[in-house]
PAPAPA-235193 format. One line per 10 residues: number of its first residue (from 1); their letters; for each residue z, x, y of C-alpha. Coordinates in Angstrom, 1 decimal. Example, Ala and Ser with C-alpha at 12.3 -4.5 7.8 and 13.67 -1.06 7.14 Angstrom:
2
1	as	7.8 12.3 -4.5 | 7.1 13.7 -1.1 $
This chain:
249
1	mraivedvla	-29.4 5.6 2.5 | -32.0 3.3 0.0 | -32.1 0.4 2.3 | -33.1 2.5 5.3 | -35.9 4.0 3.1 | -36.7 0.3 2.3 | -36.4 -0.7 6.0 | -38.8 2.2 7.2 | -41.5 1.5 4.2 | -41.1 -2.3 5.2 $
11	erqaaepvet	-41.9 -1.5 8.9 | -45.0 1.0 7.7 | -46.5 -1.6 5.0 | -46.3 -4.3 8.2 | -48.4 -2.0 10.3 | -50.7 -0.9 7.8 | -53.8 -2.8 6.6 | -53.4 -4.2 2.7 | -54.9 -1.8 0.5 | -52.8 1.2 1.9 $
21	asaeidpnei	-49.6 -0.4 2.0 | -49.1 0.8 -1.5 | -50.1 4.4 -1.5 | -48.2 7.4 -2.9 | -45.3 8.1 -0.4 | -45.8 11.3 1.5 | -42.1 12.9 2.6 | -44.0 15.2 5.3 | -44.9 11.3 6.4 | -41.7 9.4 5.7 $
31	npmienylmg	-39.2 12.0 6.8 | -39.9 11.8 10.2 | -39.9 8.0 10.2 | -36.7 8.3 8.8 | -35.2 10.6 11.6 | -36.8 8.1 14.1 | -34.7 5.1 12.5 | -31.7 6.8 12.8 | -32.3 8.1 16.0 | -33.3 4.7 17.6 $
41	dptilqrlss	-29.5 3.3 15.9 | -27.0 5.6 15.7 | -24.6 3.3 14.5 | -26.5 3.1 11.2 | -24.8 6.7 9.8 | -21.7 5.7 11.1 | -21.8 2.3 9.1 | -22.7 4.6 5.8 | -19.8 6.8 6.1 | -17.1 3.9 6.5 $
51	aldtqlraee	-19.3 2.4 3.6 | -18.8 5.9 1.4 | -15.2 6.4 2.4 | -14.6 2.9 1.8 | -15.9 2.9 -1.8 | -14.6 6.3 -2.3 | -10.9 4.8 -1.5 | -11.2 2.0 -3.9 | -11.9 4.7 -6.5 | -9.2 7.2 -6.1 $
61	rskartalas	-7.2 3.8 -6.2 | -8.8 2.8 -9.4 | -8.0 5.9 -11.0 | -4.4 6.2 -9.6 | -3.4 2.7 -10.9 | -4.7 3.8 -14.9 | -2.8 7.1 -14.3 | 0.3 5.4 -13.3 | 0.0 2.8 -16.1 | -0.3 5.7 -18.7 $
71	veadiydaeg	3.4 6.9 -17.7 | 5.1 3.4 -16.1 | 7.9 3.9 -18.2 | 8.5 7.6 -18.1 | 8.6 6.7 -13.9 | 10.6 3.7 -14.0 | 12.3 3.5 -17.2 | 13.9 7.1 -18.0 | 17.2 8.2 -18.3 | 18.7 10.4 -16.5 $
81	hvvlgnpqgd	17.1 10.0 -13.3 | 18.9 8.1 -9.8 | 18.8 5.0 -8.9 | 19.6 4.2 -5.3 | 19.5 1.4 -2.9 | 19.2 -2.3 -4.8 | 18.5 -1.5 -8.5 | 17.2 -5.1 -8.6 | 14.5 -4.6 -5.5 | 11.3 -6.1 -5.1 $
91	vtlvelfdyn	9.8 -3.1 -4.4 | 10.4 0.5 -5.5 | 10.1 4.4 -4.1 | 9.9 6.9 -6.4 | 10.5 10.2 -5.0 | 9.7 13.8 -6.8 | 11.9 16.5 -5.1 | 13.0 20.1 -5.0 | 16.2 21.2 -3.3 | 14.7 24.3 -1.9 $
101	cgycrqalph	11.5 22.1 -0.2 | 11.7 22.3 3.0 | 10.0 19.5 3.9 | 11.8 17.3 1.2 | 15.3 18.0 3.6 | 13.1 16.7 6.7 | 12.4 13.6 4.9 | 15.5 12.8 3.9 | 16.8 11.2 7.1 | 13.7 8.7 6.6 $
111	laqliaedpn	14.9 8.0 3.0 | 18.5 7.4 4.2 | 17.0 4.9 7.1 | 14.7 3.0 4.5 | 17.8 2.4 1.9 | 20.1 1.3 4.9 | 17.6 -1.2 6.5 | 16.1 -2.8 3.5 | 18.1 -4.4 1.1 | 15.7 -4.9 -1.5 $
121	lrvilkefpi	14.5 -1.4 -1.9 | 15.2 0.6 -5.2 | 15.0 4.3 -4.8 | 14.4 6.5 -7.9 | 14.7 10.2 -7.0 | 13.3 12.5 -9.9 | 14.4 16.1 -10.0 | 11.4 18.1 -9.8 | 12.2 22.3 -9.3 | 9.3 23.3 -9.5 $
131	lsqesieaar	10.0 26.4 -6.2 | 12.2 28.8 -8.1 | 14.6 29.4 -10.8 | 17.5 28.9 -8.6 | 15.9 25.4 -8.0 | 15.7 24.6 -11.4 | 19.4 25.5 -12.1 | 20.8 23.3 -8.8 | 18.4 20.6 -10.2 | 20.3 20.6 -13.9 $
141	igvlvaeadv	24.0 20.4 -11.7 | 22.2 17.4 -9.9 | 21.4 15.7 -13.3 | 25.0 16.2 -14.4 | 26.4 14.3 -11.1 | 24.1 11.5 -11.7 | 25.5 10.8 -15.1 | 29.1 11.3 -13.4 | 31.2 8.8 -11.7 | 30.9 9.8 -8.3 $
151	dywdfhetlf	28.9 9.7 -4.9 | 25.6 11.3 -5.9 | 24.1 10.4 -2.2 | 27.0 12.5 -0.7 | 26.0 15.4 -3.4 | 22.2 14.8 -2.4 | 22.7 15.3 1.2 | 25.0 18.0 0.8 | 22.4 20.0 -0.9 | 19.5 19.3 1.7 $
161	tsrgqvnket	21.9 20.2 4.9 | 23.0 23.4 3.3 | 21.9 26.9 4.7 | 19.8 29.0 3.2 | 18.8 28.5 -0.7 | 20.1 26.1 -2.5 | 21.0 27.4 -6.1 | 23.5 27.0 -9.0 | 26.4 28.2 -6.9 | 25.6 25.4 -4.2 $
171	alaaaealgl	25.2 23.0 -6.6 | 28.7 23.3 -8.4 | 30.3 23.8 -5.0 | 29.0 20.1 -4.0 | 29.7 18.7 -7.0 | 33.3 20.5 -7.4 | 33.8 18.8 -4.0 | 33.8 15.7 -5.9 | 35.9 16.4 -8.2 | 34.0 17.7 -11.1 $
181	srvsleldmn	35.0 20.2 -13.1 | 33.1 23.5 -12.7 | 33.5 24.5 -16.1 | 32.3 21.9 -17.6 | 29.5 21.6 -15.0 | 28.7 25.2 -16.5 | 28.7 24.5 -20.3 | 26.9 21.3 -19.7 | 24.1 22.4 -17.6 | 21.8 24.1 -20.1 $
191	tervasviqn	22.1 21.2 -22.6 | 19.1 19.7 -24.2 | 19.6 16.3 -22.5 | 19.8 17.8 -19.2 | 16.3 19.9 -19.6 | 14.5 16.6 -21.2 | 15.4 14.8 -17.7 | 13.8 17.6 -15.9 | 11.2 18.0 -18.4 | 10.2 14.2 -17.8 $
201	syeiaralni	9.7 14.8 -14.2 | 6.8 17.7 -15.1 | 5.3 15.4 -18.1 | 4.8 12.7 -14.8 | 3.7 15.4 -12.5 | 1.2 16.6 -15.2 | -0.3 13.4 -15.9 | -0.6 12.1 -12.2 | -1.9 15.8 -11.1 | 1.3 16.3 -8.7 $
211	tgtptyiigd	1.5 19.8 -7.7 | 3.8 19.4 -4.9 | 7.4 18.2 -3.4 | 8.0 15.6 -2.1 | 5.7 13.3 -3.8 | 6.5 9.7 -3.5 | 5.0 6.8 -5.2 | 4.7 3.6 -4.4 | 3.2 0.4 -5.9 | -0.3 1.7 -7.0 $
221	eiipgaigve	-0.2 4.9 -4.5 | 0.8 8.5 -5.2 | 1.6 10.0 -1.8 | 1.9 13.7 -1.5 | 3.5 15.3 0.8 | 6.0 14.2 3.4 | 5.0 11.3 5.7 | 6.8 9.6 8.6 | 9.0 6.4 8.1 | 6.9 4.1 9.8 $
231	elrqrienvr	4.0 4.8 6.8 | 6.5 4.7 4.1 | 7.8 1.3 5.5 | 4.2 0.0 5.9 | 3.3 0.5 2.8 | 6.4 -1.2 1.4 | 5.3 -4.2 3.2 | 1.8 -4.0 1.9 | 3.4 -4.0 -1.9 | 5.2 -7.1 -0.8 $
241	ecgsaqces	2.6 -8.7 0.7 | -0.8 -7.8 -1.5 | 0.5 -6.3 -4.4 | -1.2 -2.7 -3.5 | 0.2 0.0 -0.9 | -3.3 -0.5 0.7 | -4.2 -3.6 1.4 | -7.6 -4.5 2.1 | -8.2 -5.6 5.5 $
């Protein structure tokens, strides 16, 4: 907007005698001139809006990078979280999820597809039970399953494809089907080590202002809510190409 005013003043000064060019600006005079200037070229506002959007996105990315750096170890190196795909992959996708989250359920095939098609993708799953007490109990069982030498994805998929609300019983049945002891699971689910894994997710969420599920972290971007597999794939490729989830055009 400052540039517009300067252009309008330059036009006025060019048309006025030298002795009046530096007179005090009268808003009643200058405002119609600015309006006429903008009406003469409607693309000016479009360009201003685009420039503002670009600036705001850059500021948001900068804030996200700073926030992510503050909890980097908690995100990528914490004990107890699940690592799928290639543990040494060149790009990491992190998902915070709740077993009773409908959008997480819908996004499950996308995650499976990305893992299957991308041999260099590392996926970290973090229990983030926020929807109910039942979610918390299922998450506690999930932490124990992740510790065990069983097929975690089988458990994960079973819970997300089950009917009705996922709860302690749903999780115990799925874990038992993998050969784990129901008695041991019930004894261990309320231990401090299990609670600390879930607490880690809560602390990350607090630092990054995450309030819903699913939430993804890819490179320097925090992505709230479910997005399509193509959008996830593009961000992964962007990180490989330019080191950021959003490459500058």
